[in-house]
N, C-alpha and C positions, 0 to 999 in steps of 0.2 A: 502495501499500498503506501501509494505516497505521500509523502507528509510539503504540504504545498507552502507550508510556512518557513521549512526550510532549504525547500530548490525553487528557488525564486522561477530558472528556468522552468521545470514542471507549470507551475502558478500561471505565467507567461500564456507557455503552449494552450493551458485551459482557457483563459479565458480569450485568447485571439479564435478558439474552436467553439468558444459559447455563442462569440461579435458573428459567425458565418466566415473572417479573415481566413483568406486562402491563398498559397499560391498559388499562380495559375489563371485566367478568365474560367469564368461560366458559361458549361456551353449549354443548350438544350437543343434538338433537336428541331430543324425547323425552323431560329430565330440566328440570323448575322446583328453582328456589328452589337454586342452585348454590354453598356456600359455602366455603371453603377452610375442615379442620377439620386437615390436619398436615400437612409436611413432611419429607420425610428428603434422603437422597444422591442421589436419581437422582428421585424424583419426586414428584408431589404430591396428597394424598386430600382429595377434597370431601365433607359428605354434600350428598344431595338428593335428592327423590322423581321420581318412575319417573309420569307423565302417563298410562298407559294402567292400570297398577293400584297407582297412590295409594297406594305402600307409600312407604317411607326406605330409600335405598343410598349404596352407599360407589362413589365414580370416584377411581382411580387413574388420573391422568395424567404419561403421558413427560416429562421436562426438556427444555427445548429445547438446543440444543449438541452438547455430545459426547455424549447420551446421544440424542442423535435422529442419530447413523452408523447406518447398514444393521446392523451389526453389534451392536448396542445393541435395534436395533426386532426382531432377530432373539430374540432373548435375549429381552425384554420378551410376545411373541407366543408363546414355550415357554413361558415362566411361566404364560401366561392356556391356554393348551391342557392343563397340566397338572394346573392348577385347578380348573379347568372340571370334565375327569374324575377329580378324587376325589369321592367320598362318604363323612363324617366325623363325626359329630355334635359335635365339637369343630375345625371348620373351614368357613369359610363359604361358603356358595355359590355359585357363576361364574354373573350372570345376562346379560350385552352384551356384548360387546368393538366396535373398531371405533377409525375415527381422526378429532380432529376434523378441525374445518374449516379448522385452521394446520395440515392435517399431523401432528398427537404422535399416537401411540395411546395408547387408554383404554380399560380395564375396570370394572364395573358390577358389583358384589355387594354381599354379602347385609350389614348394616347394621351392628353390634354395636355396641351406646350404651355406655360405657365407661371407664373412664383407660384409656391406652396400652396395649400388653404389659410393656414395660419396668419405668411406675409399678406397674400391679398388680402382677407379681413380687414389685417392692422390698417395697412393703409389706405383702408377706403371709410377708416371711421370718420364719425359726423355726430352733431353733438342736435341731440334727439326733441322735440318739441318739448320736452317736461324737464329740460337739462339735464336726463338721463343720458350714456356713455351708450351707443349701439350704431351698431355699421349697416350698412344701405342693403345690402344681400338677405339684411338675414330675412325679410320676410318669403324673399326664394326658395331659403335656405330649409329656414322652415315649414314649407307647403313639402319638400323636396324630401320633406323628412318624414312629417306627414303622414304623402302618399307611399316609403315606404315601408312603415311603420302600418300602415292599412292595411297592407295587400300580407304581408309577411305574415300576420294576424291572423287571419282567416285559414 
């Protein structure tokens, strides 16, 4: 058994593994020009080109470590199923899903160019009539979430 407190190299290797850091590049059959564009707490998002259609796509790949546990994988698969079933002008379309060669689940979806949602909302903040802080696209976002919630509740 490794003692991470005494073996700094082993600790760093486990941290890299847990956060999906790898030597080389990600390869998913049918997708070219894969490049990382974002990283969250549970997944990495890549920009790629779908070979069969030549369209740009976003690929979300689950991180290793605790996020590769069976319960996390089931949660991600449910996310894929729910996202694929939604149709709304403000929700990206799901094109594909699968598992990478190293057994990490992935989701291929419509690529939306532009800033991350949190950056976009922060840039659009305007004072509301009642002097509280709100963002202009709030109504659209709320309507989209309401549509998604009512669809998935049925």
